[in-house]
C-alpha positions in Angstrom: 48.8 -2.2 -12.0 46.1 -2.0 -8.9 43.3 -4.5 -9.1 41.3 -1.2 -10.3 43.2 -0.2 -13.3 43.3 -4.0 -14.2 39.6 -3.9 -14.2 39.7 -0.6 -16.3 41.9 -2.0 -18.8 40.0 -5.3 -19.2 36.4 -3.4 -19.4 36.1 -4.5 -23.0 36.1 -8.3 -22.4 33.9 -8.4 -19.2 30.4 -7.4 -18.6 30.4 -4.0 -16.7 27.5 -5.2 -14.5 29.7 -7.7 -13.1 32.4 -4.9 -11.8 29.4 -3.2 -10.3 28.6 -6.1 -8.3 32.1 -6.4 -7.2 32.3 -2.5 -6.1 28.8 -2.9 -4.2 30.0 -6.0 -2.4 33.0 -4.0 -1.1 30.9 -1.2 0.2 29.3 -0.8 3.9 27.1 -3.4 4.1 24.6 -1.6 6.5 21.8 0.4 4.4 19.1 2.9 5.5 15.3 1.2 4.8 14.1 2.4 1.7 10.0 3.2 1.5 8.7 4.8 -1.7 5.9 4.5 -4.0 7.4 1.9 -6.0 10.4 0.2 -3.7 9.7 -0.8 -0.1 13.0 -2.3 1.6 13.8 -2.8 5.6 17.5 -1.7 6.4 20.0 -3.4 6.2 22.3 -3.7 9.5 26.2 -3.8 9.7 26.0 -7.9 9.4 24.2 -7.6 6.4 20.9 -9.0 7.6 17.7 -7.3 6.4 15.6 -5.5 8.9 11.8 -5.2 9.5 10.6 -1.5 8.3 10.8 0.7 11.0 7.3 2.5 11.4 8.2 5.1 14.3 10.8 6.4 12.2 8.6 6.8 9.1 6.4 8.6 11.4 9.3 10.9 12.1 10.6 10.9 8.3 7.3 11.9 6.8 5.9 14.3 9.8 2.7 12.3 10.0 1.0 11.7 13.7 0.3 8.4 15.1 -3.5 7.2 15.5 -3.3 7.2 19.3 -5.8 5.5 22.0 -7.7 9.0 22.2 -8.3 9.1 18.7 -9.6 5.4 18.4 -12.0 6.3 21.4 -13.6 9.4 19.9 -14.2 7.1 16.7 -16.0 4.8 18.9 -17.6 7.3 20.8 -18.9 9.0 17.6 -19.9 6.1 15.5 -21.1 4.0 18.4 -19.1 0.9 16.8 -15.7 -0.6 18.2 -13.0 0.5 15.5 -12.2 -1.9 12.9 -9.9 -4.4 13.8 -7.2 -2.7 11.6 -7.4 0.6 13.6 -7.3 -1.3 17.0 -4.5 -3.2 16.3 -2.3 -0.7 14.6 -2.4 -1.8 11.0 -3.6 1.7 10.2 -0.8 3.4 12.3 -0.4 6.9 11.1 -2.7 10.0 9.7 -2.6 13.4 8.4 -6.0 15.1 9.8 -8.2 12.5 10.7 -9.3 14.1 13.5 -10.8 16.9 11.1 -12.4 14.1 9.2 -14.1 13.2 13.0 -15.4 16.7 13.4 -17.0 16.9 9.9 -18.9 13.3 10.8 -19.7 14.9 14.7 -21.4 18.1 12.6 -22.7 16.0 10.0 -21.1 17.0 7.0 -20.1 15.0 4.3 -16.7 13.3 3.1 -16.0 10.8 0.9 -13.7 8.1 0.4 -10.8 7.3 -1.9 -8.3 4.6 -3.0 -6.5 3.0 -5.8 -5.1 0.1 -7.2 -2.6 0.1 -10.3 -3.2 -3.9 -11.8 0.1 -5.3 -12.6 -1.7 -9.3 -12.8 -5.2 -10.7 -13.5 -5.4 -11.4 -9.4 -5.2 -9.5 -6.7 -3.0 -10.8 -3.5 -4.3 -10.7 0.2 -2.5 -7.0 0.7 -4.5 -5.6 -1.6 -7.8 -5.7 0.6 -6.6 -3.9 3.4 -7.4 -0.5 1.9 -10.4 -1.0 -0.2 -13.2 1.1 1.4 -13.8 3.4 -1.6 -12.2 2.3 -4.8 -10.2 4.1 -7.8 -8.4 2.3 -10.4 -4.9 4.3 -11.2 -4.5 1.2 -14.2 -2.2 3.6 -16.1 0.1 3.8 -12.9 1.1 0.6 -13.4 2.3 0.7 -17.2 4.0 4.1 -16.4 5.9 2.5 -14.2 6.2 -1.0 -15.1 7.9 -1.2 -18.5 7.2 -4.9 -19.0 3.3 -4.0 -19.3 1.5 -3.2 -22.3 -1.4 -1.1 -22.1 -3.9 -3.8 -23.5 -2.7 -5.8 -20.4 -3.4 -3.3 -17.8 -6.8 -2.5 -19.4 -7.8 -6.1 -19.1 -6.0 -6.1 -15.3 -8.5 -3.1 -14.6 -11.4 -5.1 -15.8 -10.6 -8.6 -14.1 -9.6 -6.7 -10.8 -13.0 -4.6 -10.7 -14.7 -7.9 -10.4 -12.2 -8.6 -7.4 -13.1 -5.3 -5.8 -16.9 -5.8 -6.0 -16.7 -9.3 -4.3 -15.1 -7.4 -1.2 -18.8 -6.4 -1.1 -19.1 -2.9 -1.9 -22.6 -1.1 -2.3 -23.3 0.2 -5.8 -25.3 3.0 -4.3 -22.2 4.2 -2.8 -19.7 3.4 -4.9 -18.3 4.5 -8.1 -14.8 2.2 -9.7 -13.4 3.7 -12.3 -10.4 3.4 -14.6 -8.2 6.4 -15.7 -8.0 5.3 -19.3 -11.9 5.7 -20.0 -12.8 8.0 -17.0 -10.0 10.8 -18.2 -11.4 13.9 -19.6 -14.0 16.4 -18.8 -13.8 17.7 -14.9 -11.3 15.3 -14.1 -9.0 16.2 -16.7 -9.6 19.7 -16.0 -8.1 19.0 -12.6 -5.3 17.6 -13.6 -4.3 20.3 -15.6 -4.9 22.5 -12.7 -2.7 20.4 -10.4 -0.1 20.0 -13.0 0.4 23.6 -13.5 1.2 23.7 -9.5 3.9 21.0 -9.3 7.1 22.0 -10.8 9.5 19.3 -12.0 11.8 20.7 -9.3 9.2 20.2 -6.4 8.3 16.3 -8.1 12.0 15.7 -8.3 12.5 16.5 -4.5 9.5 14.7 -3.7 10.0 11.1 -5.6 13.8 11.9 -6.3 12.8 10.7 -10.1 16.3 10.0 -12.0 18.8 11.8 -9.4 19.4 8.0 -7.2 20.2 6.4 -10.7 22.0 9.3 -11.9 24.4 9.4 -8.7 24.9 5.6 -8.8 26.2 5.7 -12.4 28.2 8.6 -11.0 29.6 6.8 -8.2 30.5 3.3 -10.6 32.3 6.2 -13.2 34.9 6.8 -10.8 36.1 2.8 -11.4 34.3 1.9 -14.7 34.4 2.9 -18.2 30.2 4.3 -18.4 28.2 1.9 -20.9 25.1 3.2 -22.0 22.8 0.6 -20.9 23.4 1.9 -17.1 21.8 5.3 -17.3 18.3 5.5 -17.0 15.8 8.5 -17.3 12.2 8.2 -15.7 9.8 8.6 -18.5 7.8 12.1 -18.6 4.4 9.7 -17.8 5.9 8.7 -14.6 6.6 12.6 -13.3 3.3 13.6 -14.9 1.3 10.8 -12.7 1.2 13.2 -9.6 -1.0 14.9 -10.9 -3.2 12.3 -12.0 -2.9 10.6 -8.7 -4.0 13.6 -7.2 -7.1 14.2 -9.0 -9.5 12.2 -7.3 -8.5 13.8 -3.7 -11.2 16.2 -5.3 -15.1 16.5 -5.2 -15.1 18.2 -8.5 -13.6 15.5 -10.1 -16.7 13.7 -9.9 -19.4 15.8 -11.1 -22.3 12.9 -11.5 -21.7 12.9 -7.6 -20.9 15.9 -6.3 -21.4 18.5 -9.0 -19.0 21.3 -8.9 -18.6 21.7 -5.0 -14.9 21.5 -3.9 -16.6 21.7 -0.3 -16.2 17.8 0.1 -12.6 16.6 1.6 -11.6 13.0 0.7 -10.5 10.7 3.3 -7.6 8.5 1.4 -6.8 4.9 3.6 -3.5 3.5 1.6 -0.1 2.1 2.5 2.3 4.7 3.6 4.6 4.5 0.8 1.8 6.4 -1.1 2.2 9.7 1.0 4.7 11.3 -0.7 2.0 11.5 -3.8 -0.4 13.3 -1.0 1.9 15.7 0.7 2.1 17.3 -2.3 -1.9 17.0 -3.3 -2.2 18.5 0.3 -0.1 21.4 -1.0 -1.8 21.7 -4.2 -5.0 21.7 -2.6 -4.0 25.0 -0.6 -2.9 26.6 -4.0 -6.2 26.3 -5.5 -8.3 27.0 -2.6 -9.8 22.6 -2.3 -10.1 20.8 0.7 -6.9 19.1 1.9 -7.0 15.0 1.7 -6.8 13.4 4.9 -4.8 10.4 4.9 -4.8 7.0 7.0 -1.7 4.8 6.7 -1.4 1.6 6.8 1.6 -0.7 7.4 2.4 -3.0 4.9 1.6 -6.2 4.1 4.3 -8.4 4.7 5.5 -10.7 1.8 6.2 -14.3 2.6 9.1 -14.3 3.1 8.7 -11.8 5.9 8.4 -8.0 7.2 11.1 -6.1 5.5 9.3 -5.9 2.4 5.5 -5.8 1.2 4.0 -8.4 -0.5 3.9 -7.8 -4.4 1.5 -9.2 -6.7 4.3 -9.0 -9.4 6.1 -11.5 -7.7 4.1 -14.8 -7.3 7.0 -16.0 -4.6 6.2 -13.3 -2.2 2.0 -13.5 -2.2 -0.6 -15.0 -1.6 -3.3 -14.2 -4.4 -7.5 -14.3 -4.0 -7.2 -17.0 -7.0 -5.0 -19.4 -4.9 -6.6 -22.4 -4.0 -6.6 -24.4 -0.7 -3.7 -26.8 -1.6 -1.9 -23.5 -3.2 -2.1 -21.5 0.5 -1.2 -24.4 2.6 2.1 -25.0 0.5 2.6 -21.4 0.2 2.7 -20.8 4.0 4.2 -24.4 4.7 7.1 -23.5 2.2 7.8 -19.8 2.3 6.1 -18.0 5.1 8.9 -17.0 7.5 9.0 -18.5 11.2 9.8 -16.1 14.1 10.4 -19.5 15.7 13.8 -21.2 16.6 16.1 -23.5 14.5 15.3 -26.6 16.8 11.9 -27.8 18.9 13.9 -27.6 22.6 15.4 -24.3 21.6 11.8 -22.9 21.0 10.0 -24.3 23.8 13.1 -22.9 25.6 13.4 -19.2 24.3 10.0 -19.2 22.5 9.2 -17.3 19.0 9.0 -13.7 17.6 5.7 -12.9 16.7 7.2 -9.5 15.3 8.6 -11.2 12.4 6.8 -14.3 12.1 4.7 -14.0 9.0 2.0 -16.6 10.2 1.1 -14.4 13.3 1.3 -11.4 10.9 -0.8 -12.3 8.8 -3.4 -13.6 11.5 -3.6 -9.9 13.2 -4.8 -9.0 9.8 -7.7 -11.6 9.1 -8.5 -13.2 12.6 -11.3 -11.1 14.2 -11.1 -13.1 17.4 -8.8 -10.6 19.9 -8.9 -13.3 22.4 -7.9 -16.1 20.2 -5.0 -13.6 18.6 -3.7 -12.7 21.9 -3.7 -16.5 23.1 -2.1 -17.5 20.2 0.6 -14.7 20.4 1.3 -15.7 24.3 1.7 -19.2 23.6 4.4 -18.8 20.7 6.0 -16.4 22.9 6.6 -18.3 25.7 7.4 -21.6 23.5 4.9 -23.6 24.1 3.1 -23.2 20.9 5.4 -24.4 17.9 5.6 -23.0 14.4 4.2 -25.8 12.8 0.7 -25.3 15.0 0.7 -21.6 14.4 1.6 -22.2 10.7 -1.7 -24.2 10.7 -3.8 -22.2 12.3 -3.1 -19.2 9.8 -3.5 -21.6 6.9 -7.0 -22.6 7.9 -7.6 -18.8 8.2 -6.5 -17.8 5.1 -8.2 -20.9 3.2 -11.5 -19.6 4.6 -11.3 -15.9 4.3 -9.9 -16.7 0.0 -12.9 -19.2 -0.3 -15.8 -17.2 1.1 -14.0 -14.5 -1.5 -13.9 -16.5 -4.5 -17.4 -17.9 -3.6 -18.7 -13.8 -3.9 -16.6 -13.0 -6.8 -18.4 -16.3 -8.5 -22.0 -14.4 -8.4 -20.1 -10.7 -10.1 -21.4 -10.6 -13.6 -20.1 -8.2 -16.4 -23.4 -6.3 -16.2 -22.5 -5.5 -12.5 -19.0 -4.2 -13.2 -20.4 -2.0 -16.3 -22.8 -0.7 -13.5 -20.1 -0.1 -10.8 -17.9 1.7 -13.8 -20.5 3.7 -15.4 -19.1 7.1 -15.5 -22.9 8.7 -16.1 -24.3 6.8 -13.4 -25.9 9.4 -10.5 -24.9 8.7 -7.1 -26.5 10.6 -4.0 -24.0 11.3 -1.2 -25.4 10.2 2.6 -24.1 10.9 5.5 -24.1 8.5 8.6 -25.5 10.3 11.9 -23.0 10.8 14.9 -24.2 9.1 17.9 -25.4 11.2 20.6 -23.6 11.9 23.7 -25.0 9.9 26.6 -26.3 12.9 28.9 -24.8 12.3 32.7 -27.3 12.4 34.9 -27.1 15.5 37.8 -25.8 15.2 41.1 
């Protein structure tokens, strides 16, 4: 009897999942990277090592456009301001139609910003600081997608996270923070209904891969094992329908207290690249409804402490630095869990230098150290081997401790009354537009 037949014969006395693990272990160790709205993992090489996310591959795969120097130069020329550190250092690296938003800015025409947070913990982490310019709360997303969370938990997290967002420094006169649980209805829900009629189940399944990957896995195992009911999972209908809810804030008439019934103000959405599938579908729907297509700015993932092969997750305390962490917690996490791009010994490091592309401390400084010259010098010294990992981690710790402490000081001043005002759906907001910088005249020859 073969090992496989023996395994099948003995299936009643052994956990089926153990056989699945054995089967998986016999497969080729290499695997492609996975980037979806729910899972982010770098590829695995043939020798079993997990790799950093390949962003060039994502641009090709998703069909987006790179944010290049010409686009940044135009941004600076129109606004009269140097591009934000996230733009000029390539943290936001890809876009859909950002050039058209710059066209509108140049023409003095309005647009608005929308971004979101699916609360899965009572504190946001460093990575959540990246996209918040204009904030939407998709608090039911995490309830639908994370089955261990209850409605009451996500509602409480949303309120607590709203305090975090206000502490970032948003202007009440320009910002509306909303929870889908509380805001759903009226013009917003009318758009949800219109959008949902335009998205077929087949389209949603093709875009997001609902159920299919799970079913295929079960079918692969079924060639070797008897199927256990616990192995089969099917996505809930809320997860499928959420595509329409996520899309609705992309359209200006979802916010009548700001835009009335107008549909001609496009939306700019800064988000991590894993959220792009939602808005590719949204852009298709916009065309059918004769709405403005949303514009996307795609951010790279803020890496987990364990390295750039995946993103920081609020649901995993070992991967994250929370905005509620103390200075000692930040220090301990960086020193204990922060992945190093340095060599095994000091001698090797001084001879070969470190790898800034995978070193978590250096990557965090790329996000939060404003001084370009200092960052460049740190990278140069680390790659040359003259700067050791311990010193680089110490500089990172110092910078993050200050960033988090300043944030906590602002948060302590946010009152419940302020949160209520930011989340008041009856509050009228008058859209305003900045003016482009007049082009410098060229003297006649």
